[in-house]
Structure formats: structure tokens, C-alpha cells
ZADO-1210 file (C-alpha; in nm, 4 decimals, padded with zeros to 6 digits):
<atoms>
<atom x="-03.1229" y="-00.2742" z="01.2429" code="MET" pos="1"/>
<atom x="-03.3661" y="-00.5170" z="01.0519" code="SER" pos="2"/>
<atom x="-03.4175" y="-00.7489" z="01.3464" code="GLU" pos="3"/>
<atom x="-03.2030" y="-00.9010" z="01.5983" code="THR" pos="4"/>
<atom x="-03.0945" y="-01.2656" z="01.5431" code="LYS" pos="5"/>
<atom x="-02.8281" y="-01.4850" z="01.5625" code="GLU" pos="6"/>
<atom x="-02.6701" y="-01.5629" z="01.2323" code="LEU" pos="7"/>
<atom x="-02.5844" y="-01.9124" z="01.1803" code="GLU" pos="8"/>
<atom x="-02.2559" y="-02.0059" z="01.0055" code="ILE" pos="9"/>
<atom x="-02.2569" y="-02.2453" z="00.7637" code="GLU" pos="10"/>
<atom x="-01.9287" y="-02.4409" z="00.7377" code="ASP" pos="11"/>
<atom x="-01.7998" y="-02.5047" z="00.3410" code="TRP" pos="12"/>
<atom x="-01.5315" y="-02.7418" z="00.4576" code="ASN" pos="13"/>
<atom x="-01.2040" y="-02.5314" z="00.3999" code="ILE" pos="14"/>
<atom x="-00.9975" y="-02.8592" z="00.3650" code="GLY" pos="15"/>
<atom x="-01.1619" y="-02.9254" z="00.0719" code="ALA" pos="16"/>
<atom x="-00.9370" y="-02.6616" z="-00.0888" code="ASP" pos="17"/>
<atom x="-00.6327" y="-02.7219" z="00.1248" code="GLN" pos="18"/>
<atom x="-00.3901" y="-02.7427" z="-00.1563" code="GLU" pos="19"/>
<atom x="-00.4432" y="-02.3415" z="-00.2630" code="ASN" pos="20"/>
<atom x="-00.4235" y="-02.2164" z="00.0945" code="ILE" pos="21"/>
<atom x="-00.0942" y="-02.1061" z="00.1981" code="ARG" pos="22"/>
<atom x="00.0059" y="-02.2592" z="00.5367" code="GLU" pos="23"/>
<atom x="-00.0266" y="-01.9970" z="00.8147" code="GLY" pos="24"/>
<atom x="-00.2159" y="-01.7557" z="00.6203" code="ALA" pos="25"/>
<atom x="-00.5339" y="-01.8168" z="00.8175" code="ILE" pos="26"/>
<atom x="-00.3925" y="-01.7878" z="01.1626" code="GLU" pos="27"/>
<atom x="-00.2425" y="-01.4298" z="01.0258" code="LEU" pos="28"/>
<atom x="-00.5502" y="-01.3213" z="00.9039" code="ARG" pos="29"/>
<atom x="-00.7531" y="-01.3700" z="01.2177" code="ALA" pos="30"/>
<atom x="-00.4743" y="-01.2201" z="01.4242" code="ARG" pos="31"/>
<atom x="-00.5222" y="-00.9117" z="01.2151" code="VAL" pos="32"/>
<atom x="-00.9191" y="-00.9432" z="01.2809" code="ALA" pos="33"/>
<atom x="-00.8577" y="-00.9675" z="01.6390" code="GLU" pos="34"/>
<atom x="-00.5889" y="-00.7310" z="01.7185" code="ASN" pos="35"/>
<atom x="-00.7096" y="-00.4331" z="01.4817" code="MET" pos="36"/>
<atom x="-01.0330" y="-00.4741" z="01.3266" code="TYR" pos="37"/>
<atom x="-01.2609" y="-00.5712" z="01.5963" code="VAL" pos="38"/>
<atom x="-01.1523" y="-00.2406" z="01.7684" code="LYS" pos="39"/>
<atom x="-01.2069" y="-00.0460" z="01.4373" code="LEU" pos="40"/>
<atom x="-01.5784" y="-00.1552" z="01.4332" code="TYR" pos="41"/>
<atom x="-01.6334" y="-00.2224" z="01.7892" code="GLU" pos="42"/>
<atom x="-01.8950" y="00.0687" z="01.8124" code="THR" pos="43"/>
<atom x="-02.1893" y="00.1904" z="01.5471" code="PRO" pos="44"/>
<atom x="-01.9986" y="00.5509" z="01.6100" code="GLU" pos="45"/>
<atom x="-01.6374" y="00.3883" z="01.4758" code="LYS" pos="46"/>
<atom x="-01.7896" y="00.1440" z="01.2464" code="ALA" pos="47"/>
<atom x="-01.9380" y="00.4580" z="01.0654" code="GLY" pos="48"/>
<atom x="-01.6421" y="00.6404" z="01.0327" code="ALA" pos="49"/>
<atom x="-01.4410" y="00.3473" z="00.9031" code="GLN" pos="50"/>
<atom x="-01.6616" y="00.3020" z="00.6161" code="VAL" pos="51"/>
<atom x="-01.6647" y="00.6605" z="00.5419" code="LYS" pos="52"/>
<atom x="-01.2690" y="00.6747" z="00.5211" code="ASN" pos="53"/>
<atom x="-01.0821" y="00.7460" z="00.1723" code="ASP" pos="54"/>
<atom x="-01.0265" y="00.3556" z="00.0624" code="ARG" pos="55"/>
<atom x="-01.3664" y="00.2323" z="00.1639" code="THR" pos="56"/>
<atom x="-01.5231" y="00.5180" z="-00.0077" code="PHE" pos="57"/>
<atom x="-01.3207" y="00.4307" z="-00.3574" code="TRP" pos="58"/>
<atom x="-01.4054" y="00.0747" z="-00.3436" code="ARG" pos="59"/>
<atom x="-01.8104" y="00.1403" z="-00.2825" code="TRP" pos="60"/>
<atom x="-01.8049" y="00.3674" z="-00.5406" code="GLN" pos="61"/>
<atom x="-01.6466" y="00.1337" z="-00.7740" code="CYS" pos="62"/>
<atom x="-01.9254" y="-00.1048" z="-00.7127" code="LEU" pos="63"/>
<atom x="-02.2105" y="00.1818" z="-00.7787" code="LYS" pos="64"/>
<atom x="-02.0179" y="00.2628" z="-01.0871" code="LYS" pos="65"/>
<atom x="-02.0987" y="-00.0925" z="-01.2110" code="PHE" pos="66"/>
<atom x="-02.4669" y="00.0398" z="-01.2477" code="GLU" pos="67"/>
<atom x="-02.3597" y="00.2879" z="-01.4975" code="LYS" pos="68"/>
<atom x="-02.2170" y="-00.0186" z="-01.7314" code="ILE" pos="69"/>
<atom x="-02.5536" y="-00.2414" z="-01.7067" code="ILE" pos="70"/>
<atom x="-02.8064" y="00.0673" z="-01.6734" code="GLY" pos="71"/>
<atom x="-02.9680" y="-00.0984" z="-01.3678" code="ARG" pos="72"/>
<atom x="-02.9141" y="-00.1558" z="-00.9941" code="PRO" pos="73"/>
<atom x="-02.7397" y="-00.4510" z="-00.8270" code="LEU" pos="74"/>
<atom x="-02.9932" y="-00.7104" z="-00.7559" code="SER" pos="75"/>
<atom x="-03.0673" y="-01.0870" z="-00.6799" code="GLY" pos="76"/>
<atom x="-02.8137" y="-01.3022" z="-00.5265" code="HIS" pos="77"/>
<atom x="-02.4798" y="-01.2024" z="-00.4330" code="VAL" pos="78"/>
<atom x="-02.1654" y="-01.3511" z="-00.2757" code="VAL" pos="79"/>
<atom x="-01.8859" y="-01.1538" z="-00.1244" code="GLU" pos="80"/>
<atom x="-01.5770" y="-01.3742" z="-00.1344" code="VAL" pos="81"/>
<atom x="-01.3235" y="-01.2791" z="00.1020" code="GLY" pos="82"/>
<atom x="-01.5613" y="-01.0600" z="00.3169" code="ALA" pos="83"/>
<atom x="-01.2872" y="-00.9778" z="00.5726" code="GLY" pos="84"/>
<atom x="-01.4597" y="-00.7557" z="00.7963" code="THR" pos="85"/>
<atom x="-01.8157" y="-00.8124" z="00.6154" code="GLY" pos="86"/>
<atom x="-01.8648" y="-00.3644" z="00.5416" code="TRP" pos="87"/>
<atom x="-01.9329" y="-00.4518" z="00.2040" code="CYS" pos="88"/>
<atom x="-02.1963" y="-00.7401" z="00.2743" code="SER" pos="89"/>
<atom x="-02.3550" y="-00.4935" z="00.5052" code="ALA" pos="90"/>
<atom x="-02.4056" y="-00.1917" z="00.2595" code="LYS" pos="91"/>
<atom x="-02.5028" y="-00.4637" z="-00.0189" code="LEU" pos="92"/>
<atom x="-02.7779" y="-00.5509" z="00.2383" code="SER" pos="93"/>
<atom x="-02.9051" y="-00.2203" z="00.2473" code="GLN" pos="94"/>
<atom x="-02.9817" y="-00.2417" z="-00.1610" code="LEU" pos="95"/>
<atom x="-03.3502" y="-00.2837" z="-00.2050" code="PRO" pos="96"/>
<atom x="-03.2771" y="-00.4758" z="-00.5229" code="GLU" pos="97"/>
<atom x="-03.0579" y="-00.7335" z="-00.3180" code="VAL" pos="98"/>
<atom x="-03.2538" y="-01.0214" z="-00.2197" code="GLN" pos="99"/>
<atom x="-02.9576" y="-01.2000" z="-00.0308" code="GLN" pos="100"/>
<atom x="-02.6147" y="-01.1829" z="00.0361" code="VAL" pos="101"/>
<atom x="-02.3534" y="-01.4761" z="00.1575" code="ILE" pos="102"/>
<atom x="-02.0476" y="-01.2964" z="00.3492" code="CYS" pos="103"/>
<atom x="-01.7705" y="-01.5748" z="00.3156" code="MET" pos="104"/>
<atom x="-01.4227" y="-01.5836" z="00.4413" code="ASP" pos="105"/>
<atom x="-01.1802" y="-01.8443" z="00.4869" code="TYR" pos="106"/>
<atom x="-01.0927" y="-01.6811" z="00.8130" code="ASP" pos="107"/>
<atom x="-01.3242" y="-01.8611" z="01.0967" code="ARG" pos="108"/>
<atom x="-01.2147" y="-01.5996" z="01.3694" code="TYR" pos="109"/>
<atom x="-01.3566" y="-01.3102" z="01.1301" code="SER" pos="110"/>
<atom x="-01.6817" y="-01.4983" z="01.0519" code="VAL" pos="111"/>
<atom x="-01.7645" y="-01.5293" z="01.3913" code="ALA" pos="112"/>
<atom x="-01.6587" y="-01.3222" z="01.5977" code="SER" pos="113"/>
<atom x="-01.5557" y="-00.9692" z="01.3637" code="LEU" pos="114"/>
<atom x="-01.8214" y="-01.0048" z="01.1528" code="VAL" pos="115"/>
<atom x="-02.1310" y="-01.0218" z="01.3429" code="PRO" pos="116"/>
<atom x="-02.0156" y="-00.7032" z="01.5146" code="ILE" pos="117"/>
<atom x="-01.9658" y="-00.5079" z="01.1726" code="VAL" pos="118"/>
<atom x="-02.3029" y="-00.6166" z="01.0747" code="LEU" pos="119"/>
<atom x="-02.4950" y="-00.4975" z="01.3552" code="ARG" pos="120"/>
<atom x="-02.3045" y="-00.1813" z="01.3780" code="ASN" pos="121"/>
<atom x="-02.3579" y="-00.0871" z="01.0187" code="LEU" pos="122"/>
<atom x="-02.7445" y="-00.1410" z="01.0425" code="ASP" pos="123"/>
<atom x="-02.7224" y="-00.4431" z="00.7889" code="ALA" pos="124"/>
<atom x="-03.0491" y="-00.6089" z="00.6964" code="GLN" pos="125"/>
<atom x="-02.9712" y="-00.9262" z="00.8944" code="LEU" pos="126"/>
<atom x="-03.2338" y="-01.1246" z="00.7479" code="ASP" pos="127"/>
<atom x="-03.0925" y="-01.0898" z="00.4069" code="LYS" pos="128"/>
<atom x="-02.7259" y="-01.2265" z="00.4944" code="ILE" pos="129"/>
<atom x="-02.5875" y="-01.5904" z="00.5471" code="ARG" pos="130"/>
<atom x="-02.2658" y="-01.6475" z="00.6974" code="LEU" pos="131"/>
<atom x="-01.9937" y="-01.9086" z="00.5318" code="ALA" pos="132"/>
<atom x="-01.6498" y="-01.9823" z="00.6424" code="VAL" pos="133"/>
<atom x="-01.5039" y="-02.1378" z="00.3178" code="GLY" pos="134"/>
<atom x="-01.2624" y="-02.0827" z="-00.0028" code="SER" pos="135"/>
<atom x="-01.3603" y="-01.9013" z="-00.2955" code="TYR" pos="136"/>
<atom x="-01.1930" y="-02.1738" z="-00.4933" code="ASN" pos="137"/>
<atom x="-01.4802" y="-02.4334" z="-00.3569" code="LYS" pos="138"/>
<atom x="-01.7896" y="-02.2632" z="-00.3028" code="MET" pos="139"/>
<atom x="-02.0841" y="-02.5026" z="-00.1552" code="ARG" pos="140"/>
<atom x="-02.2988" y="-02.3579" z="-00.4017" code="LEU" pos="141"/>
<atom x="-02.5020" y="-02.4982" z="-00.6825" code="LYS" pos="142"/>
<atom x="-02.3940" y="-02.4062" z="-01.0545" code="ASP" pos="143"/>
<atom x="-02.5712" y="-02.1200" z="-01.2141" code="ALA" pos="144"/>
<atom x="-02.7103" y="-01.9945" z="-00.8788" code="SER" pos="145"/>
<atom x="-02.5842" y="-01.6486" z="-00.8255" code="GLN" pos="146"/>
<atom x="-02.6266" y="-01.3021" z="-00.9687" code="ASP" pos="147"/>
<atom x="-02.2979" y="-01.1298" z="-00.8715" code="TYR" pos="148"/>
<atom x="-01.9760" y="-01.2428" z="-00.6875" code="ILE" pos="149"/>
<atom x="-01.7918" y="-00.9390" z="-00.5411" code="VAL" pos="150"/>
<atom x="-01.4609" y="-00.9315" z="-00.3840" code="SER" pos="151"/>
<atom x="-01.3101" y="-00.5957" z="-00.2511" code="ILE" pos="152"/>
<atom x="-00.9289" y="-00.6475" z="-00.2027" code="GLY" pos="153"/>
<atom x="-00.9674" y="-01.0188" z="-00.1823" code="ALA" pos="154"/>
<atom x="-00.8470" y="-01.1988" z="-00.4946" code="ILE" pos="155"/>
<atom x="-00.5020" y="-01.0932" z="-00.5008" code="HIS" pos="156"/>
<atom x="-00.5090" y="-01.3317" z="-00.2121" code="HIS" pos="157"/>
<atom x="-00.5502" y="-01.6133" z="-00.4025" code="SER" pos="158"/>
<atom x="-00.2954" y="-01.8682" z="-00.4614" code="GLU" pos="159"/>
<atom x="-00.4423" y="-01.9971" z="-00.7626" code="ASN" pos="160"/>
<atom x="-00.6071" y="-01.7273" z="-00.9928" code="LEU" pos="161"/>
<atom x="-00.7390" y="-01.9827" z="-01.2475" code="HIS" pos="162"/>
<atom x="-00.9047" y="-02.1676" z="-00.9766" code="ALA" pos="163"/>
<atom x="-01.0896" y="-01.8840" z="-00.8454" code="THR" pos="164"/>
<atom x="-01.1975" y="-01.7303" z="-01.1549" code="PHE" pos="165"/>
<atom x="-01.3170" y="-02.0842" z="-01.2625" code="ALA" pos="166"/>
<atom x="-01.4917" y="-02.1419" z="-00.9702" code="GLU" pos="167"/>
<atom x="-01.6702" y="-01.8199" z="-01.0304" code="ALA" pos="168"/>
<atom x="-01.7772" y="-01.8961" z="-01.3628" code="TYR" pos="169"/>
<atom x="-01.9400" y="-02.2218" z="-01.1906" code="ARG" pos="170"/>
<atom x="-02.1449" y="-02.0759" z="-00.9278" code="VAL" pos="171"/>
<atom x="-02.2345" y="-01.7623" z="-01.1786" code="LEU" pos="172"/>
<atom x="-02.5731" y="-01.7707" z="-01.3500" code="LYS" pos="173"/>
<atom x="-02.5630" y="-01.7221" z="-01.7212" code="PRO" pos="174"/>
<atom x="-02.4947" y="-01.3336" z="-01.7727" code="GLY" pos="175"/>
<atom x="-02.4001" y="-01.3191" z="-01.4351" code="GLY" pos="176"/>
<atom x="-02.1187" y="-01.0791" z="-01.3093" code="PHE" pos="177"/>
<atom x="-01.7971" y="-01.0921" z="-01.1027" code="LEU" pos="178"/>
<atom x="-01.6981" y="-00.7608" z="-00.9617" code="LEU" pos="179"/>
<atom x="-01.3676" y="-00.7029" z="-00.8152" code="ALA" pos="180"/>
<atom x="-01.1601" y="-00.4229" z="-00.6926" code="VAL" pos="181"/>
<atom x="-00.8061" y="-00.4837" z="-00.6303" code="GLU" pos="182"/>
<atom x="-00.4209" y="-00.3589" z="-00.7064" code="HIS" pos="183"/>
<atom x="-00.2274" y="-00.4623" z="-00.9763" code="CYS" pos="184"/>
<atom x="00.0851" y="-00.4389" z="-01.1750" code="HIS" pos="185"/>
<atom x="00.1709" y="-00.3435" z="-01.5511" code="PRO" pos="186"/>
<atom x="00.2283" y="-00.6004" z="-01.7914" code="ASN" pos="187"/>
<atom x="00.5867" y="-00.4684" z="-01.7384" code="SER" pos="188"/>
<atom x="00.6492" y="-00.5780" z="-01.4086" code="TYR" pos="189"/>
<atom x="00.9425" y="-00.8618" z="-01.4100" code="THR" pos="190"/>
<atom x="00.9449" y="-01.2149" z="-01.2435" code="ILE" pos="191"/>
<atom x="01.2770" y="-01.0783" z="-01.0506" code="ARG" pos="192"/>
<atom x="01.0399" y="-00.7839" z="-00.9279" code="GLU" pos="193"/>
<atom x="00.7392" y="-00.9562" z="-00.8381" code="GLN" pos="194"/>
<atom x="00.9196" y="-01.2359" z="-00.6493" code="ILE" pos="195"/>
<atom x="01.1208" y="-00.9353" z="-00.4813" code="ALA" pos="196"/>
<atom x="00.7986" y="-00.7814" z="-00.3614" code="ASP" pos="197"/>
<atom x="00.6551" y="-01.1415" z="-00.2242" code="ASN" pos="198"/>
<atom x="00.9031" y="-01.2368" z="-00.0400" code="THR" pos="199"/>
<atom x="00.9877" y="-00.8836" z="00.1428" code="LYS" pos="200"/>
<atom x="00.9652" y="-00.8547" z="00.4977" code="GLU" pos="201"/>
<atom x="00.6590" y="-00.6402" z="00.6425" code="ILE" pos="202"/>
<atom x="00.8933" y="-00.4928" z="00.9175" code="GLY" pos="203"/>
<atom x="00.8328" y="-00.4338" z="01.2768" code="THR" pos="204"/>
<atom x="00.6118" y="-00.1169" z="01.2515" code="LYS" pos="205"/>
<atom x="00.3338" y="-00.2753" z="01.0286" code="ARG" pos="206"/>
<atom x="00.4139" y="-00.5876" z="01.2267" code="ALA" pos="207"/>
<atom x="00.3035" y="-00.3901" z="01.5346" code="GLN" pos="208"/>
<atom x="-00.0096" y="-00.2595" z="01.3338" code="ASN" pos="209"/>
<atom x="-00.1653" y="-00.5349" z="01.1839" code="LEU" pos="210"/>
<atom x="-00.0526" y="-00.8281" z="01.4535" code="TYR" pos="211"/>
<atom x="-00.0094" y="-00.6130" z="01.7956" code="GLY" pos="212"/>
<atom x="00.3436" y="-00.7786" z="01.8078" code="ASP" pos="213"/>
<atom x="00.6633" y="-00.6357" z="01.6422" code="GLN" pos="214"/>
<atom x="00.8623" y="-00.9556" z="01.6871" code="SER" pos="215"/>
<atom x="00.6561" y="-01.1182" z="01.3885" code="TYR" pos="216"/>
<atom x="00.8633" y="-01.1891" z="01.1436" code="ASN" pos="217"/>
<atom x="00.6277" y="-01.1937" z="00.8178" code="VAL" pos="218"/>
<atom x="00.7052" y="-01.1578" z="00.4516" code="LYS" pos="219"/>
<atom x="00.4403" y="-01.0212" z="00.2273" code="VAL" pos="220"/>
<atom x="00.3570" y="-01.3765" z="00.0419" code="GLU" pos="221"/>
<atom x="00.3177" y="-01.5458" z="00.4063" code="ASP" pos="222"/>
<atom x="-00.0154" y="-01.3414" z="00.4345" code="ASN" pos="223"/>
<atom x="-00.1290" y="-01.4727" z="00.0935" code="SER" pos="224"/>
<atom x="-00.0483" y="-01.1220" z="-00.0782" code="ASP" pos="225"/>
<atom x="00.0393" y="-01.1707" z="-00.3982" code="HIS" pos="226"/>
<atom x="00.1400" y="-00.8606" z="-00.6556" code="ASN" pos="227"/>
<atom x="-00.0342" y="-00.9996" z="-00.9840" code="TYR" pos="228"/>
<atom x="-00.0122" y="-00.8158" z="-01.3212" code="ARG" pos="229"/>
<atom x="-00.3305" y="-00.6967" z="-01.5151" code="ILE" pos="230"/>
<atom x="-00.2338" y="-00.9698" z="-01.7683" code="ALA" pos="231"/>
<atom x="-00.2588" y="-01.2643" z="-01.5039" code="GLU" pos="232"/>
<atom x="-00.6516" y="-01.1408" z="-01.4218" code="PHE" pos="233"/>
<atom x="-00.7300" y="-01.1161" z="-01.7829" code="GLU" pos="234"/>
<atom x="-00.5420" y="-01.4727" z="-01.8592" code="SER" pos="235"/>
<atom x="-00.7549" y="-01.6000" z="-01.5516" code="ALA" pos="236"/>
<atom x="-01.0936" y="-01.4548" z="-01.6346" code="ALA" pos="237"/>
<atom x="-01.0603" y="-01.5629" z="-02.0179" code="TYR" pos="238"/>
<atom x="-00.9270" y="-01.9086" z="-01.9159" code="GLY" pos="239"/>
<atom x="-01.2286" y="-01.9533" z="-01.7103" code="ALA" pos="240"/>
<atom x="-01.4590" y="-01.8713" z="-02.0146" code="GLY" pos="241"/>
<atom x="-01.5448" y="-01.4754" z="-01.9145" code="MET" pos="242"/>
<atom x="-01.5082" y="-01.1685" z="-02.1057" code="ASP" pos="243"/>
<atom x="-01.3640" y="-00.9292" z="-01.8542" code="ILE" pos="244"/>
<atom x="-01.3214" y="-00.5371" z="-01.8501" code="LEU" pos="245"/>
<atom x="-01.0362" y="-00.4095" z="-01.6544" code="PRO" pos="246"/>
<atom x="-01.0606" y="-00.0747" z="-01.5558" code="TYR" pos="247"/>
<atom x="-00.6661" y="00.0768" z="-01.4336" code="ILE" pos="248"/>
<atom x="-00.6177" y="00.4046" z="-01.2412" code="PHE" pos="249"/>
<atom x="-00.3209" y="00.6082" z="-01.2070" code="SER" pos="250"/>
<atom x="-00.2844" y="00.9622" z="-01.1469" code="GLU" pos="251"/>
<atom x="-00.0780" y="00.9698" z="-01.4257" code="ASP" pos="252"/>
<atom x="-00.3751" y="00.8426" z="-01.6837" code="GLY" pos="253"/>
<atom x="-00.5867" y="01.0154" z="-01.9186" code="GLU" pos="254"/>
<atom x="-00.8691" y="01.2248" z="-01.7803" code="GLU" pos="255"/>
<atom x="-01.1910" y="01.0335" z="-01.7272" code="ALA" pos="256"/>
<atom x="-01.5682" y="01.0564" z="-01.5855" code="ASP" pos="257"/>
<atom x="-01.8666" y="00.8633" z="-01.5896" code="ASP" pos="258"/>
<atom x="-01.8151" y="00.8167" z="-01.9817" code="THR" pos="259"/>
<atom x="-01.5764" y="00.5552" z="-01.9173" code="ILE" pos="260"/>
<atom x="-01.8474" y="00.3342" z="-01.7414" code="PHE" pos="261"/>
<atom x="-02.1245" y="00.4491" z="-01.9778" code="GLU" pos="262"/>
<atom x="-01.9460" y="00.3580" z="-02.3142" code="ARG" pos="263"/>
<atom x="-01.6426" y="00.1051" z="-02.1790" code="PRO" pos="264"/>
<atom x="-01.3436" y="00.1523" z="-02.3886" code="GLN" pos="265"/>
<atom x="-01.0674" y="00.0222" z="-02.1959" code="PRO" pos="266"/>
<atom x="-00.8542" y="-00.0589" z="-02.4697" code="TYR" pos="267"/>
<atom x="-00.6963" y="00.0755" z="-02.7664" code="ARG" pos="268"/>
<atom x="-00.5779" y="-00.2087" z="-02.9952" code="GLY" pos="269"/>
<atom x="-00.4148" y="-00.4506" z="-02.7707" code="TYR" pos="270"/>
<atom x="-00.3249" y="-00.1749" z="-02.5189" code="SER" pos="271"/>
<atom x="-00.4879" y="-00.1499" z="-02.1846" code="ASN" pos="272"/>
<atom x="-00.6235" y="00.2281" z="-02.1171" code="ARG" pos="273"/>
<atom x="-00.5124" y="00.3949" z="-01.7849" code="VAL" pos="274"/>
<atom x="-00.7608" y="00.6527" z="-01.6115" code="PHE" pos="275"/>
<atom x="-00.7274" y="00.9355" z="-01.3716" code="GLN" pos="276"/>
<atom x="-00.8818" y="00.8479" z="-00.9929" code="PRO" pos="277"/>
<atom x="-01.1437" y="01.0882" z="-01.0680" code="TYR" pos="278"/>
<atom x="-01.4423" y="00.9754" z="-00.8150" code="PHE" pos="279"/>
<atom x="-01.1741" y="00.9412" z="-00.5161" code="ALA" pos="280"/>
<atom x="-01.2780" y="01.1086" z="-00.1895" code="LYS" pos="281"/>
<atom x="-01.0395" y="01.3707" z="-00.2155" code="PHE" pos="282"/>
<atom x="-00.9055" y="01.3944" z="-00.5870" code="PRO" pos="283"/>
<atom x="-00.6379" y="01.6451" z="-00.4816" code="VAL" pos="284"/>
<atom x="-00.4639" y="01.3492" z="-00.2634" code="LYS" pos="285"/>
<atom x="-00.6401" y="01.0481" z="-00.4027" code="PRO" pos="286"/>
<atom x="-00.6481" y="00.7247" z="-00.2019" code="VAL" pos="287"/>
<atom x="-00.7558" y="00.4478" z="-00.4293" code="TYR" pos="288"/>
<atom x="-00.7091" y="00.0595" z="-00.5378" code="ASP" pos="289"/>
<atom x="-00.5795" y="00.0835" z="-00.9060" code="ASN" pos="290"/>
<atom x="-00.7978" y="-00.2022" z="-01.0597" code="LEU" pos="291"/>
<atom x="-01.1418" y="-00.2243" z="-01.0946" code="PHE" pos="292"/>
<atom x="-01.2450" y="-00.5527" z="-01.2774" code="ILE" pos="293"/>
<atom x="-01.5612" y="-00.6453" z="-01.4495" code="VAL" pos="294"/>
<atom x="-01.6209" y="-00.9881" z="-01.5746" code="CYS" pos="295"/>
<atom x="-01.9056" y="-01.1418" z="-01.7330" code="GLN" pos="296"/>
<atom x="-02.0524" y="-01.5100" z="-01.7765" code="LYS" pos="297"/>
<atom x="-02.1826" y="-01.5014" z="-02.1230" code="PRO" pos="298"/>
<atom x="-02.5258" y="-01.5751" z="-02.1709" code="ASP" pos="299"/>
<atom x="-02.5999" y="-01.7427" z="-02.5173" code="PRO" pos="300"/>
<atom x="-02.9843" y="-01.6720" z="-02.4954" code="SER" pos="301"/>
<atom x="-02.9442" y="-01.3182" z="-02.4180" code="SER" pos="302"/>
<atom x="-02.8965" y="-01.0304" z="-02.6609" code="SER" pos="303"/>
<atom x="-02.7242" y="-00.8106" z="-02.3737" code="GLU" pos="304"/>
<atom x="-02.3727" y="-00.7800" z="-02.4103" code="ASN" pos="305"/>
<atom x="-02.1906" y="-00.5118" z="-02.1988" code="VAL" pos="306"/>
<atom x="-01.8618" y="-00.5673" z="-02.3831" code="PHE" pos="307"/>
<atom x="-02.0310" y="-00.4554" z="-02.7264" code="GLN" pos="308"/>
<atom x="-01.8830" y="-00.1069" z="-02.6920" code="HIS" pos="309"/>
<atom x="-01.5400" y="-00.2406" z="-02.6390" code="ILE" pos="310"/>
<atom x="-01.5756" y="-00.4213" z="-02.9623" code="ASN" pos="311"/>
<atom x="-01.7319" y="-00.1286" z="-03.1925" code="SER" pos="312"/>
<atom x="-01.4590" y="00.1131" z="-03.0660" code="GLU" pos="313"/>
<atom x="-01.1878" y="-00.1239" z="-03.1637" code="GLU" pos="314"/>
<atom x="-01.3540" y="-00.1667" z="-03.5038" code="VAL" pos="315"/>
<atom x="-01.3674" y="00.2043" z="-03.5662" code="LYS" pos="316"/>
<atom x="-01.0390" y="00.2700" z="-03.4574" code="ILE" pos="317"/>
<atom x="-00.8854" y="-00.0351" z="-03.7039" code="LYS" pos="318"/>
<atom x="-01.0736" y="00.1089" z="-03.9706" code="VAL" pos="319"/>
<atom x="-00.9340" y="00.4614" z="-03.9226" code="LYS" pos="320"/>
<atom x="-00.6360" y="00.3349" z="-03.9031" code="ARG" pos="321"/>
<atom x="-00.6841" y="00.1472" z="-04.2146" code="SER" pos="322"/>
<atom x="-00.7957" y="00.4442" z="-04.3902" code="PHE" pos="323"/>
<atom x="-00.5003" y="00.6298" z="-04.2858" code="LEU" pos="324"/>
<atom x="-00.2547" y="00.3655" z="-04.3878" code="GLN" pos="325"/>
<atom x="-00.3910" y="00.3589" z="-04.7214" code="LYS" pos="326"/>
<atom x="-00.3560" y="00.7199" z="-04.7441" code="VAL" pos="327"/>
<atom x="-00.0099" y="00.7383" z="-04.6351" code="LEU" pos="328"/>
<atom x="00.0742" y="00.4147" z="-04.8868" code="TRP" pos="329"/>
<atom x="-00.0575" y="00.6264" z="-05.1701" code="ARG" pos="330"/>
<atom x="00.1416" y="00.9404" z="-05.0987" code="ILE" pos="331"/>
<atom x="00.4553" y="00.7108" z="-05.0231" code="MET" pos="332"/>
<atom x="00.4389" y="00.5533" z="-05.3571" code="ALA" pos="333"/>
<atom x="00.3957" y="00.9088" z="-05.5384" code="LYS" pos="334"/>
<atom x="00.7352" y="00.9919" z="-05.4025" code="LEU" pos="335"/>
</atoms>
């Protein structure tokens, strides 16, 4: 552990974003933290086991794969939004090039009572960490002040994706990145299906597991859980003024290796590409989130563009198609 210190909690006035916070959702998240997560992280041994489980392994690997895209490690000032337990903030603080990590969540119980336990039991570099209670739609941070915003399974809790991405754009430095690990649905996912999934009751077994009380009559959306399509994430990013790379994973996807990050090519024309979850902890029976989002706030003064591979690849595809079309047209003209 870097040092023993009491971490002060910054109040970012959660009430300023009340219109985008679902009634009762914060209380439900606090109940989960108190009933389940405190027990899972209560000792260094238990905390260590948690960050080695399949899903956490996948999520951390996603962030590390990002380094292959830009060719350098994560660095500078980082905000983890919707931090939950804070395990990712703990690991981010251990990266030598990272100078500061703001660990932020809208649930005060988690920030005040759970996160400090997790940080200490995971040997976080406490001198690098700030704790904050607030909304990722209204962050008390200066414009263009952060190098990275990280979200681990948190942005799908947003009640207003466009507000969330717009705020990320505001606080990121030009050239800065938003990195998010999420679940998503294909664009063919219908409104009828979306409503049915969002209003589904979680059931007594899950209620017992999460809240310690099977009598909790909770719907998916009550916890501010949303089932978003790929296009909804893309629309919010582009609407905010950011470029976006969506990496989509499925066991039915095409074979993949690190080349997909070293030469990002997520699109074929207008269609998203889907890759196999090749870096899961146990590829035979993978546990993974099916979406990794990389968004960048453009920097007009820099020539760096991690999206240039996509553009050049699309041009090549279009040129090839155009050439083939001309050949086919000529053949058909002679028939």
C-alpha cells in the first residue's frame, strides 16, 4: 500500500442532475454494495480473488488492449465514472504513467464505505486517488482537463446517453479518450423487445443475491439498467462531437487477434464487424462483455488519428468494389 491516509470525499452536487437520475436507483445500488460487495472485498485475499474472476479479467484486458491502438500506455489524468466498487480505479492508480485517478460514483454509500475498503485491500496508490460523489452528466471538472474517462459497465445505466457523452466531451482534453466496456444489442433489436427487457422483473433469486431480500419487487429499469443498441452509443458519441470505434464481440464472430487493435477496422462499409472474444480468460467457455467502445475528442492541432486505419481501409474496400463493379458491368454489357 502506498500510504495510510484518509481519503476525502468530494461532493459534486448530485442534485444538479436530478432530471437524469431514476428515482430509487441510487438506493438500490447502495443496497447491493452493502449486501454483496462489501463482503466480497472485505479482505485482501477476497479482493484479490474478485479482480481475478473471468469478467473482471476481460474488462481489464479491454483497457490494456487500448494501448495497442495508440501505441503507448494509459497516462496522465483519468476519471473513472460509475466506479462502483472502485477496483478499476485501484488498478489504474498502479500504472506508473497515470498521475491521478478520480474515482466517481453517484452512490454515496459506495464511495464512502465500500471503495476505501477495496482501494486498500487492492493496494491502490492512494496518493494518486480522489473520491467523488456525483453524476457523469454533471462533473465538477474544468473544461478540457482530463486525458481519459473510463467506464466499466456503467454507461448503460445512463438515463440520457447524449448528456453523458456531451459531458465527457467537455471535460476531455483535445485528443483525449473515453473508454467504455459495455453490453449492447444489435441495431435490429426492436423497441418492443427493448421495452420487454427493461420492464422485466429480476426474480426472487436475483433479488436475494443482490439485495439480501427476495421480496424486493424490482424491474430491470428500476436499477437504471438499460438495453442499448450499438447505434445508440454511436449516435451519442457522434452527437457530442467524438469519433467512435465500437469493438463488438460474439462467439459467432470472425476469428480475431491483436491485429484488430493494432490496425482498427471495425466496419465493412456501413456494417459493424463482430469479433470472437479471443482474449477471454477461458476461451473455451468465455465470460465477456460484448462491446468495447473507444471514443476520441478530436484535436485539430495534432496529426494523430487512431481512426485513420478505418478510413483508409474503407477507401480500399470501396475502390475494390468499384473496380469489380466496372468489370461486371462490362461483362454484362457484352451478354
